[in-house]
Phi, psi and omega in degrees: 000133181290159178301320180300317183288335180283336184299135163275152176294149182294323178301321181294320185284353176289358175302328177297318182293322175293318183298326179304325187291333188241349181221059183296143175222155177298130180296333185259006173294147169300140174247157182244153175238154181301333192254329186245001180074215185284140171225149176284137180297144183203164173284123179253348175197152180220130176238107188054240182262010184256128184252153175239128184262154175301321180297328175300310180298316182298312182296318182293320180297311181297320177297316182295323179295313183289336184251007181300138183290133179301136177100347180242146182291133180291147182290150176274171182293327175292323177302309183300311180303317182297315180296317181291326174298317176299321176306311182296324177296319180296320180293319177295318178294324180298320178297315179295318187273004180059039174263121186217171172233149183282155175300324181296318179298317180291315182300316180303312179288322178298319176299319179296314182295314182296320178300318178302316180295312185295326181295334179292336182249017180061026181073013183269108184294326181298321178292324178297317179297320181297319182281316187261346182071021183220152175285167178298322181296320179296314181295316181297322180295318181290323174300316180298315180295316182296314181294325180298312179301314180304315186290323180293314179301315180296319178295319178293318177300317178300321176294315184291320184258017181308137178083002179290132179223161181233123179266158173305324179295325177293321177299314180297317178299317180297316180298314182291344181277347178275126178300135183309326180287345182262358178299135181291150177256118182263137175288173181300142182232160179227156170245121184226137180236163173214155172236123188244138172228143179258126181303134176277121184288139183291158186295328179298312182296321183293316184294326177297319177292314177302317181295321179299315183292325177298324178293320176297321179296322180299323180294323179290317182290329180280347183080009179278344174205170177240161187302311186297321178296317182289326176302314182297325185278321191242337188295140180262016172255095188297336181291323182258338185303314183287350172262020179072026177088355187285134181265332187093180185281134173227154178268167175299137178092356183262348179240171181304137188304319181293323177294313182298315184297317179297313180304311184286348176271359180261156172270155177306131181091341183288145177248133185275167167283169179301138179228137184262136171231186179294343183272340182142208179255133182241147165245127191241142168238125177283129181259317184196148171241134176232101182060243179262013178239157180216151180241129182229167161230158184210162171243121182252128171236127182260116177295139183263128178294145176283172174300320178297320178301316184289320180295325176300318176298319179300316182294322176301309181289333173296318179294319180295320177303315181297317178298323178291316177298330180277005176062028179274343174209141180285147181301317185295321177296317181297318179298317183292330184270332192240339184286142180253015177260109187291337184284337186240337190296321179294340179262028180068023179087354187270139173294143184230148172289127183295329180285313185256342185080001180288148179278358181264123186231149168284152182300328180292342179275354173276095194294328184286115180300327177296318177298317179301307183289330176298307181296321182297338182257002181265163174264149175304137180090352179282150175233126180294159167288166181302133180238133176279148171204165185255121171273120182303336182260331188239005176088207185289132173226171178230143181213160167241145184245139179245120177264092191282320185198160176225138182240121184295162174303139184199165174273145188307138171212166186291326183292312188270337190235030185302317183292322176297314181294327175297315180292324177294318179297318181298314179302318181296320177293316179300317180297319178298319181291317180294327180296314179296316180299317181302318181302324179270323184292331183295336179287345184269354184226166175267124180235129178233121185246134177299138181305336180297339179251013175299327180302339185281343174052040184290340180265001176285150181286347179206000000 
């Protein structure tokens, strides 16, 4: 098998880096393998100053096996090792080629990921320590490091494969190159869309929140309390609350416009009046400005919609549902115009597979169990009545679901699976480009591989 065919796509192998964020383990813990039992963690490869641990390979291998797409061959341990080694090579080459990511870019995503983790524990750091065996500072630092490597790898991959495109003819050639007995078999799939609305909070609730924050500001100005203490006690942003509300440095355009405008209008140390953004009400303190970046801390309070606010949103969506069912507007057009879910609205409201971009998903890829069981009980073409659900970041929302189509289990073909095959064709082209890049790039760095992985032959030219 050629090196090009052995390569996993770099994007696919980043599952290890994502997994680090949600399944942290002690780096020096013994790890287990399916064939050899326990092994002591050790360095299995080094690229310049960047190391690859046995535990990295093991965790990524197990993740890849459990998440391998039905119908496609699961990667081997050598495939995983090679892909992770290429990651380290890309990071090392990025340093040589001056390809980098800013601290603000990393921090923004790290804060978002950390907030997601903290929200699962209700912002309780003691529970976080119990589950992960790490303090919030330790976990956040690991998330930051993992994301920095992930983003550098993605940036290098983009640079290496810049201008790559895939034509329909190439997809057909790729499909025809696969022996018919080797074509993958896909399980049943569905196409599902949603239109989401966030209840608009009544003015009374907003005023109460603004007044509460003004009271906290008075405590700070009177010297009876300090900003960091109040942020830890009251802020509903779990990612920053345990840091005393500090967000770290961001560039212009990276935070909510209202938040940024208020922050940049403050003097260092000054505390703002309450300001409203899509996330809620903030009280902001500017800590420092460095050129085009600024560091702030904030206390976030989210006004809670009343039952009447939620029912008003339900009535709105129920009316929209009627208009769609009466065929006065297409569902996709309605989703683009009226849905407040940014992840799906631009796609006509439809959920999409992250790997291929296809709107066709297996039911197991619908991660929300409520969503899974709702669709499983619907008829194709049906639209639900408004349903409430909880967004971990923004609270109660309301949505209607559209079960557009169902596709029976089948062997891959061009008509039904063009988007999947196009994604596979693109990955193959990327692998070929990366293979050629690897042959020259490996000469620019020092690579040392543990003898246990010599059998993988990753440094051979073919």
